[in-house]
C-alpha positions, -999 to +999 in steps of 0.1 A: +000+000+000+014+034-009+017+061+017-012+085+021-002+121+027-021+153+035-013+167+001-032+139-016-066+136+001-089+108-009-114+114-036-149+124-024-179+103-034-204+115-058-237+129-044-262+102-039-299+105-047-319+122-021-290+145-012-311+170+006-326+145+030-291+130+035-277+165+043-304+170+069-295+136+084-259+146+085-268+177+105-287+156+130-259+132+132-234+160+137-255+175+165-257+140+180-295+139+180-296+107+158-276+075+159-272+043+179-273+042+217-236+036+217-208+053+199-203+090+192-239+098+182-254+079+210-232+095+237-239+129+223-276+124+221-277+113+257-254+142+267-279+167+251-310+152+266-295+147+301-282+182+301-316+195+289-334+177+317-309+189+344-312+225+330-350+223+330-351+213+367-324+236+380-336+267+360-371+259+369-362+258+406-344+292+403-375+307+386-397+293+413-376+309+440-376+342+421-414+340+417-418+335+455-394+363+463-411+388+438-445+381+453-432+386+488-412+418+481-435+435+456-467+444+476-501+448+460-493+429+428-515+402+414-500+367+421-502+359+385-477+385+375-446+368+390-459+335+375-460+351+341-426+367+344-407+336+356-428+311+336-421+330+303-384+332+311-382+294+317-402+284+287-382+306+264-348+296+278-356+259+273-369+267+238-336+283+228-314+258+247-303+242+215-282+273+207-259+264+236-256+229+223-246+241+188-219+261+205-206+231+223-205+210+192-186+237+173-161+244+200-161+222+232-141+236+261-109+217+253-110+224+216-078+230+196-068+255+184-080+278+212-092+306+189-122+284+179-136+293+213-144+327+199-174+312+182-191+313+216-192+351+217-218+356+189-236+324+200-239+336+236-253+370+223-278+352+200-288+329+230-294+359+252-312+380+225-335+350+216-342+345+253-351+381+260-372+386+228-390+354+235-400+360+270-410+396+262-434+383+235-449+357+259-454+383+286-470+408+263-493+380+250-502+369+285-510+404+297-530+411+266-551+379+271-556+390+308-568+425+296-536+443+308-505+458+294-469+448+300-443+476+301-407+462+297-391+497+297-360+506+276-350+475+257-312+478+255-304+487+291-326+458+302-311+435+276-276+444+289-288+433+324-302+401+311-271+394+290-249+392+321-271+365+335-276+346+303-238+348+295-231+331+328-257+305+321-243+299+287-209+292+302-223+269+329-242+250+302-209+245+283-193+231+314-223+209+321-222+194+286-185+186+290-190+170+324-219+149+313-202+137+281-171+128+301-191+108+326-210+090+299-178+080+281-162+068+313-194+048+320-192+032+285-156+022+291-164+006+324-195-012+310-175-030+283-144-045+299-127-072+279-151-068+250-138-068+214-143-032+206-157-022+172-165+010+154-194+016+130-183+033+098-215+049+083-220+062+048-256+071+046-276+039+051-246+018+046-228+005+077-195-013+080-185-026+115-148-030+119-126-039+149-106-010+163-074-030+160-080-030+122-080+008+119-045+021+112-054+057+109-082+082+101-076+111+077-097+142+071-111+146+036-132+177+034-166+169+049-156+133+052-131+112+070-113+082+055-106+051+076-073+034+065-077-003+074-049-029+078-065-051+052-060-024+026-095-010+025-102+027+028-137+036+039-153+070+039-177+084+064-194+119+064-182+134+096-157+159+110-125+144+122-130+160+156-162+139+161-144+107+153-116+118+177-140+122+205-151+086+202-117+070+194-093+089+217-104+069+248-096+038+228-059+047+222-061+068+191-040+099+190-045+132+171-011+140+154-021+166+129-052+187+121-059+161+093-048+129+110-057+105+138-036+074+143-039+041+162-013+044+189-010+007+193+001+003+157+028+029+157+062+014+148+084+044+147+089+082+151+113+101+128+122+137+135+118+160+104+132+192+119+115+223+135+098+200+160+078+180+134+079+142+132+068+114+108+048+086+124+055+052+109+026+027+109+021-006+089+023+004+052+017+041+061+035+072+072+017+103+086+028+136+099+030+146+136+028+184+138+048+203+165+015+218+175+005+184+189+032+181+216+009+159+238+006+134+210+044+130+208+045+123+246+017+098+243+033+079+214+067+079+230+051+065+262+035+036+243+002+053+234 
């Protein structure tokens, strides 16, 4: 087998019939809302729904306390008003909760390079703006149905006040996603001791299940990744390399380059190329190890 290098990416497959539906499915798979109960999609799906449930309970409890406090401190108000204020805030926040999940999928807390974390700035603003506009609309609707009028005051000063709270909440949600996903991955590792581990390579409706020991490396190829197998096959799956890394890194796979993930157990040599870069030697394959991935060099030198 000839060496595969980053300068010669694998050819991309032609578009299959029903491409629009498939692209929608790809989006759901990327978000982690579809897929099997195990593997990347299954863990991500459970992470999202567990986080959603925890957020619903905790935020609801905070809103309930605020409602009781408002009714106690603000004399001569109808008891329904604090209920409308806090209820509209809770409903809207849970309705736009998905924005925080998109941010987590784009740039989880430990993402590399770090500048990708900047994506959270516009997303946090969008999250807060959607939250404020949403609960304003619900409050105005509720007051109108009750024959009253809701006065929010000047929008931007109040939005700035809400932004501080929503920004903190956005950050806490990111930390919650990371914690829940980590716990689920650890649980999966404990639940399958001694089991022959496999990985499902999906291309649309087609599924190929391979043993992890048969995967030499995984290369990025545009919107796809290519799995280089020890038997000579090269299989494509529509997915970002970072998503595959999330699932395979606990299994001994190491990210050596922005375009490469290697099976640490199959590494047979490391050759310095100057300026801190290395070439990683695998069976019938050589891949780059960038100096930006110093942790990978330490892992491979230590036996994976």
